[in-house]
C-alpha positions as CSV (number, residue, x, y, z in Angstrom):
1,M,0.0,0.1,0.0
2,S,1.5,3.4,-1.1
3,F,0.8,6.7,0.1
4,T,-1.2,9.2,-2.2
5,L,-1.1,12.9,-2.5
6,P,-4.4,14.1,-1.0
7,K,-6.6,16.2,-3.0
8,L,-7.3,19.8,-1.9
9,K,-10.9,20.5,-1.0
10,Y,-10.7,24.0,-2.2
11,A,-9.2,25.6,-5.3
12,F,-5.7,26.8,-5.5
13,N,-6.9,30.6,-5.3
14,A,-9.6,30.0,-2.7
15,L,-7.6,31.0,0.2
16,E,-6.4,34.5,-1.2
17,P,-5.5,37.3,-0.5
18,Y,-4.2,35.4,2.6
19,I,-2.2,32.6,0.7
20,D,-1.8,33.1,-3.1
21,A,-2.6,30.6,-5.8
22,K,0.9,30.2,-7.1
23,T,2.3,29.4,-3.6
24,M,-0.7,27.0,-3.2
25,E,-0.1,25.2,-6.5
26,I,3.7,24.8,-5.9
27,H,3.4,24.0,-2.3
28,H,0.9,21.1,-3.0
29,G,1.7,19.9,-6.4
30,K,5.5,20.1,-6.1
31,H,6.6,20.1,-2.3
32,H,4.0,17.8,-0.8
33,A,4.1,15.6,-4.3
34,A,7.9,15.0,-3.6
35,Y,7.4,14.0,0.1
36,T,4.9,11.7,-0.9
37,A,6.8,10.1,-3.7
38,N,10.0,10.0,-1.5
39,L,8.1,8.4,1.5
40,N,7.0,5.7,-0.9
41,K,10.3,5.0,-2.2
42,A,11.8,5.0,1.4
43,I,9.4,2.2,2.7
44,D,9.2,0.2,-0.5
45,G,10.2,-3.4,0.2
46,T,10.8,-2.8,4.0
47,D,8.9,-3.7,7.1
48,L,7.3,-0.4,7.1
49,E,5.4,-0.8,4.0
50,G,1.6,-1.0,4.6
51,K,1.6,0.9,7.9
52,S,-0.2,4.2,8.6
53,I,1.5,7.3,8.6
54,E,0.6,7.8,12.2
55,N,2.1,4.5,13.2
56,L,5.2,5.2,11.1
57,L,5.9,8.6,12.9
58,I,4.8,7.2,16.4
59,N,7.4,4.3,16.2
60,L,10.0,6.4,14.3
61,D,13.7,5.5,14.4
62,K,14.9,9.3,14.0
63,D,17.9,7.9,12.6
64,N,16.0,7.0,9.4
65,K,16.2,10.3,7.8
66,P,14.3,9.3,4.7
67,V,11.2,8.2,6.6
68,R,11.7,11.0,9.2
69,N,11.9,14.0,6.7
70,N,9.4,12.5,4.0
71,G,7.0,10.9,6.6
72,G,7.0,14.2,8.3
73,G,6.6,16.1,5.1
74,F,3.6,13.9,4.1
75,Y,1.7,14.0,7.7
76,N,2.3,17.7,8.2
77,H,1.1,19.0,5.0
78,T,-1.9,16.6,4.7
79,L,-2.9,18.2,8.2
80,F,-2.0,21.6,7.0
81,W,-4.6,21.6,3.9
82,E,-7.4,20.2,6.2
83,I,-7.0,22.7,8.8
84,M,-7.5,25.5,6.4
85,S,-10.7,26.8,4.6
86,P,-11.9,29.6,2.4
87,K,-14.6,30.1,5.0
88,G,-12.1,30.1,8.0
89,G,-11.3,32.7,10.6
90,G,-13.1,33.8,13.7
91,K,-12.5,31.9,17.0
92,P,-13.0,28.3,18.2
93,N,-15.8,27.4,20.5
94,G,-17.1,24.6,22.7
95,N,-14.5,22.5,24.5
96,L,-11.7,23.5,22.4
97,A,-12.4,27.1,23.3
98,S,-12.6,26.0,26.9
99,A,-9.2,24.2,26.7
100,I,-7.6,27.1,25.1
101,D,-9.0,29.6,27.6
102,S,-7.6,27.2,30.4
103,A,-4.3,27.0,28.8
104,F,-3.5,30.6,27.7
105,G,-6.2,32.8,29.5
106,S,-8.0,33.7,26.3
107,F,-8.1,33.2,22.7
108,E,-5.7,36.3,22.3
109,G,-3.4,34.6,24.7
110,F,-3.2,31.5,22.6
111,K,-2.9,33.6,19.4
112,E,0.0,35.5,20.9
113,R,1.7,32.1,22.2
114,F,1.1,30.5,18.8
115,T,2.6,33.5,16.8
116,L,5.6,33.6,19.1
117,A,6.4,30.0,18.4
118,A,5.9,30.4,14.5
119,S,8.0,33.6,14.4
120,T,10.9,32.4,16.7
121,Q,11.2,29.0,15.0
122,F,14.7,29.3,13.5
123,G,15.0,28.4,9.9
124,S,12.4,25.8,8.7
125,G,9.7,24.2,10.7
126,W,6.4,24.2,12.1
127,A,4.3,25.7,14.8
128,W,1.6,23.3,16.6
129,L,-1.3,23.3,18.9
130,V,-1.4,19.7,20.3
131,V,-4.1,17.9,22.5
132,H,-2.8,15.8,25.5
133,K,-4.4,13.1,27.7
134,G,-7.5,14.6,29.2
135,G,-8.0,17.4,26.9
136,S,-5.3,20.0,27.8
137,V,-3.7,21.9,24.9
138,E,-0.1,23.1,24.5
139,V,1.7,25.2,21.8
140,C,5.0,24.2,20.5
141,A,7.4,24.3,17.4
142,T,9.6,21.8,15.7
143,A,12.4,22.0,13.1
144,N,12.1,20.9,9.5
145,Q,9.5,18.4,9.1
146,D,9.5,17.0,12.5
147,N,6.2,16.8,14.6
148,P,4.8,16.0,17.9
149,L,4.0,12.5,17.1
150,M,7.6,11.7,16.7
151,P,9.2,10.3,19.8
152,G,11.7,12.8,21.7
153,I,10.8,15.8,19.8
154,G,9.9,17.7,22.8
155,C,6.3,18.3,22.9
156,G,4.1,15.0,22.6
157,G,0.5,14.8,22.1
158,T,-1.7,14.9,19.0
159,P,-1.4,17.7,16.6
160,I,-4.8,19.5,15.8
161,L,-3.4,22.7,14.2
162,G,-0.2,23.3,12.3
163,L,1.3,26.1,10.5
164,D,4.3,25.6,8.0
165,V,7.0,28.1,8.4
166,W,9.1,26.9,5.6
167,E,10.0,29.8,3.4
168,H,8.3,27.8,0.5
169,A,5.0,28.4,2.2
170,Y,5.1,32.1,2.0
171,Y,7.9,33.6,0.3
172,L,6.3,34.4,-3.1
173,N,3.8,36.8,-1.4
174,Y,5.4,37.7,1.8
175,Q,9.0,37.6,1.0
176,N,10.9,37.8,4.3
177,R,7.9,39.0,6.3
178,R,7.1,35.8,8.2
179,P,5.0,37.9,11.1
180,D,2.7,39.1,8.2
181,Y,2.2,35.4,6.8
182,I,1.4,34.1,10.5
183,N,-1.1,36.9,11.0
184,A,-2.8,36.0,7.6
185,F,-3.2,32.4,8.6
186,F,-5.5,33.2,11.3
187,N,-8.2,34.2,8.6
188,V,-8.2,30.8,7.1
189,I,-8.2,28.4,10.2
190,N,-10.9,26.1,9.9
191,W,-12.0,25.8,13.6
192,N,-14.6,23.2,13.0
193,E,-12.0,20.9,11.6
194,V,-9.6,21.9,14.5
195,S,-12.6,21.0,17.1
196,S,-13.0,17.6,15.5
197,R,-9.6,16.9,15.8
198,Y,-9.4,18.0,19.3
199,A,-12.4,15.9,20.1
200,I,-10.8,12.8,18.6
201,G,-7.2,13.5,19.9
202,K,-8.1,13.9,23.5
203,E,-9.6,10.2,23.5
204,E,-6.9,8.6,21.5
205,V,-3.9,10.6,22.4
206,K,-0.5,9.5,20.9
207,E,2.0,10.3,23.5
C-alpha cells in the first residue's frame, strides 16, 4: 500500500488574499507531491510498508532520515490543507475554546503564544497546537518536517493545528515578512476541523 497525494478540498486561489494561488499550486503539487513520492520510495520493500502514517511516525527511528523527513512532510502537509478553509477565521467554540482559555487565558493569549512559536522557530519548521491526555492543549514548534507524533521531539500529544513556516510556504507573497504570513493564517483556520481533531485526539492521544 502506497501513500497518495491528497486532493485539496478547495481551489488553489480559494485562500486568497491570505495565501496566493501560485504558492498553493507549488506547495501542494511540487513540495507535498515530492514528500509523498520519496516516502513511498523509503518504505518500499521494508517492514514499514503498509503501515499508517501515524504508526510510522509514532514508532519512528529518528536515524532513518528518509522516513523522518518525508513521512513528516507527508503528514504535516496533509494536516495543513485540512485545517484551512476559504470560510475560515474567527474563533473556536465549545470544548476546544474552553481548553484554549484554560491553557492560555484567552483566545488572544493563545494567538500570541502561537505567533511567538511560529515567528521564533529558527529556519524551517512548524508551529503546533497539540492536545494531551485529558484534553489539555499546548503550543510548541518543531524543526524541519518533525512533528509532535515523533518520539523525543520535545512536545508530545496529537497535533490538531499546524502552521508551515518553511519559506516555500509564504515567500512568493510575503518575502521575508514571516509575521505578516502568520497573522494572515488566522483568517483561514478552519476551527470546525480543528475542534473535530481535538475531540478525537483527547480520547486517542498518541504520547
